N, C-alpha and C positions, 0 to 999 in steps of 0.2 A: 702217156709219154714217159716211159721208163728210161729208155736210152736215146739221147739225141743223135748219137752216131749210129744207132741201130734202127734207122727209119728209112728204109728203101722206098716206102710208100710215096714220100714226097721227094722233091729234088734236093740234093745236098747243097744247101745255101751256105750258111756260115759254119756251123758245127756239124753239118750233115743232117740237120733236121729240116731245113728249107721252110722256115716258118712263113716267110713272105715270098 
């Protein structure tokens, strides 16, 4: 998880990382 905003893999939740 280097960049939370650079994770198109998951859905953009809060900061674009879509943790949940």
